[in-house]
C-alpha positions in Angstrom: -74.7 11.5 -54.5 -73.9 9.3 -56.9 -72.5 5.8 -55.8 -71.1 2.6 -57.6 -70.5 -0.3 -55.7 -68.8 -3.5 -57.4 -68.4 -6.7 -56.1 -68.0 -9.7 -57.1 -64.2 -9.9 -58.0 -62.0 -13.0 -57.3 -59.7 -15.7 -58.6 -60.4 -18.1 -60.8 -58.9 -20.7 -62.8 -58.8 -20.6 -67.0 -62.0 -21.3 -68.1 -64.3 -21.0 -64.8 -66.7 -18.1 -64.5 -67.6 -15.2 -62.4 -70.3 -12.8 -61.8 -69.8 -9.1 -61.2 -72.4 -6.7 -59.9 -72.9 -3.2 -59.5 -75.0 -1.4 -57.1 -76.0 2.5 -58.3 -77.6 5.1 -55.9 -78.2 8.5 -56.1 -79.1 8.6 -59.5 -82.5 7.8 -61.4 -81.0 4.0 -62.6 -83.5 3.6 -64.6 -82.7 6.2 -67.1 -79.0 5.7 -67.2 -77.1 3.6 -69.3 -74.3 1.9 -67.6 -70.9 0.5 -68.4 -68.4 -2.0 -67.2 -64.8 -1.1 -68.2 -61.5 -2.9 -66.9 -58.1 -1.6 -66.4 -54.9 -3.9 -66.1 -52.5 -2.0 -64.3 -52.6 1.9 -63.4 -49.9 2.7 -66.1 -52.7 1.6 -69.4 -56.0 3.1 -70.2 -59.5 1.7 -69.1 -60.9 -0.3 -71.9 -64.8 -0.6 -72.4 -66.0 -4.1 -71.8 -69.5 -3.8 -72.0 -72.4 -1.4 -72.5 -76.2 -1.3 -71.6 -78.7 1.2 -72.6 -81.1 2.4 -70.5 -83.6 0.7 -73.0 -81.3 -2.2 -72.6 -79.2 -2.6 -75.9 -76.4 -3.9 -75.2 -72.7 -3.6 -77.1 -69.5 -5.1 -75.7 -65.5 -4.8 -76.7 -64.2 -7.1 -79.3 -62.3 -8.9 -77.6 -65.5 -10.3 -75.5 -66.4 -12.5 -78.2 -69.7 -13.7 -77.1 -68.2 -14.8 -73.2 -69.4 -11.9 -71.5 -73.2 -11.3 -70.9 -74.3 -7.7 -69.5 -77.4 -7.1 -67.8 -79.6 -4.8 -65.6 -82.3 -4.9 -63.0 -84.0 -1.5 -62.3 -85.7 -2.9 -59.5 -82.5 -3.3 -57.6 -80.7 -0.6 -59.2 -78.2 -3.2 -60.4 -76.3 -4.2 -63.3 -74.0 -7.3 -63.5 -71.5 -9.0 -65.5 -71.8 -12.8 -66.2 -68.2 -13.7 -67.3 -67.5 -17.4 -68.9 -64.4 -19.1 -70.2 -62.4 -16.9 -68.8 -58.9 -16.2 -69.7 -55.7 -15.4 -68.1 -55.5 -12.2 -70.2 -59.0 -10.8 -68.5 -56.7 -10.5 -65.5 -57.5 -6.5 -64.5 -59.6 -4.7 -62.2 -63.4 -4.1 -63.0 -64.8 -0.8 -63.2 -68.6 0.4 -63.2 -69.6 3.7 -64.6 -72.6 5.8 -65.3 -72.3 9.4 -66.9 -68.9 10.4 -65.4 -69.7 8.2 -61.9 -67.3 5.8 -61.3 -66.9 2.9 -58.8 -63.8 1.7 -57.0 -63.5 -1.4 -58.7 -63.4 -5.3 -57.9 -60.3 -7.4 -59.1 -60.6 -10.1 -61.3 -57.7 -12.6 -61.4 -57.3 -15.2 -63.9 -54.8 -18.2 -63.1 -53.7 -20.6 -66.1 
């Protein structure tokens, strides 16, 4: 059974940083592309934040503007999202995804 468990969310002031983690089990982690999505509220669609391919190539949503970095540690079956220069509009639930499996999400709240 594939499981994704996100952690690292919390409350931070604008301009601050957070590092999210997503630990994945039940699949061949090193051969999977992993992505972070976020959802501002349940009425809105989830939007792609960042994706990292199995070979390490990364892509980002346009709104990231160089502030976030996605990385992976295949020895720990974990993907990270380092978020710097956070803005109030980054407030959302952040989800980890691989193939069609999703985690439960971790809340990020940025105060102004």
